Phi, psi and omega in degrees: 000343183304321182269345181290321181295309177298325178296319178296317181293315180293315181292323177292321176298320177298320178300313182296318179296315179297318180298324183282326190245356185296331179287341180271004184287333184114222182234171172102197187296320181298314179296318178300314179298314182294324181281328189254328191233335185300315181293332176292322181291307181290331176297325177294322176296315177299313181302311182294319179299310181294322176301313182289326175299313180296314179301316181292322177295330177276000177092007179265163172286148178285169177269108187242338182281137182304319181299321180286322177300311182294323178297316178296315179292327176295314178299314178295320179298318178298318176297309184299323184274333186242332178267318182302319178298343176288335182257336182237123182280349182267014179240155177229154179276138176217109182298337177289340174297322179298320176298322178295320178297318181293323175296320175299322176297320177293319177297318177302312181302315180292323186274330192249316188285127181290129177264148180285137176284166180298332179290328179284339183279333182302143180291000000 
């Protein structure tokens, strides 16, 4: 849990900064990325961090394997992109958002999940 709290704070902070300043970026690909996909990527890091904090507080093991992280984000992404628009008229489906969620999962795994050192792997 030691790395989940800072990861949630940093990723949420990145979301807030992007939300405040993305319109001042200008035009082009960078602005499009910041407006459409950046928050999906950092949101996945926040989502996984908060999910693991809650699981650990409830006495469960966190979700640490990349396959499980990606499966959870894929399921959530499918819901967010295809079910949520049925309930909210101000949202649209974008399949590339799901790729952004999965990229966020990979970043979460690289940044937060402790990897075993070579000494721990030895039999």
